[in-house]
C-alpha positions, 0 to 999 in steps of 0.5 A: 499499499504504501508504494501504490497508494504514494503514486495514486494519491495524486489520482483519487476522484471525485467519489464516495467511497461508503454509500449508506442507502435508508439504514434501519438496525433494532437490537431487539427487532422492535426499537430502532437505534438507528431509522432510514439513515443516508450517507455518503462517505467522501474517497479521500476525505477523514470523516467524523461522526459525531454525537451524544452519548447513545446516538448511535454512531458507535452503532452505525460504525459495527454495521459499516464494519460488518459486525452487524447487520440492518433490519432495513437500507444496504451499504455500499462499498465500492458499489458493492454491497457490503455483504454480498462481500467476501470476508477476505475481499471485504478486507482488501478494501477496509481496515477496521481499528475498534476501541477496544482491543486485546491480543495473547500477551505472548505475541510480539508487535512484529506477528500481530502486524502481520496478522494485518496481510491475513486477506492475501494469504491460502489457509494456513499460509504465513506472512513471508512473501516480499510484498508481505515483509514490505508492507507491515515492515512499511506499516511499522515506519509509518506507525513508529513502532517498529523499534519495537517490533521484537516486545511482546504487546502487553510490555507496551504503552496503551499509546504503542498498543494502539498504533501497533493496531492501527499498522497491523489495519494499514498492513491490509494494504486498504484505502479506507481506514475506519476507527472507533474513537482511537483517541479513547483512554489516552493521554492529551500526547497520544491522542495529538500523535495518534490523530496527526498519524492519520492526518498523515496518511490521508494527507500524504497516501490519500486514505480515506477515514472514517472515524468514531471522536466524542472530541468535538475540537479534535474533530474540528481540527482534523476533520475534512466533514462532520456528521453530526447524529442524534435520536439515531439519524443523521442530523447533518453533514459538511464541512467542519469548519462550516458546520460547527456553529452555536446552533449546531450543537445544541442540536447535537448535544441539547446544550448551548456551548460557547464558541469562539476561533484563535488563529482562523480555527474554531474551538468549542469551551465547556464551561 
């Protein structure tokens, strides 16, 4: 991916990476958590799903990641319904990093990152080809975990472990990276470093990024587009700098939040 995407990053077509049509979902078959969602994820952009707890953004993410199946509607990836793709084919097109990830205590970093090559391997085959090794090394270099490649994942800090999981996702060689609350449980330094890495993946390698975030200011700073969600519906979608207004925040969170501007950048003041 390092090589293919870098060559093609200036050739990104003006199209959607993923399209969601009339999507509805309930966990119990009665009460809808999501109702008639229509959403397009623009190719080559960073899109952030934003909203209060319980708004449905994590459920929507899990549906997009194929962890859940919709009651109604469809999700298309590259114009193909995701349920029509085999698991390997889906994993060649979209890489997923969940909020909570676990690994066996005796698993080393390089082995975990190598699991990202699974979609390209046959049964009982291990990642050992030249292309596998190049992709694994590139992913570890870019995420700054190459120096830890022989360490056990359990020995690393929370921020380092999150980078390892992202490296495993990058080793899949996809053009779409989806992350569910990637900054959760991290201190501010690791949050910023991680978001800068994600922006670099988008800007330098042309990756389409979809993230679920809680922090409004991080969404404004790092997103190209924000999707606002409330009560299982999309309330608004648009450019981050234009979409975030006092009215938008009040609609999303049910509270008046002061909004200011510093050096041309909007900030929400939590008081």
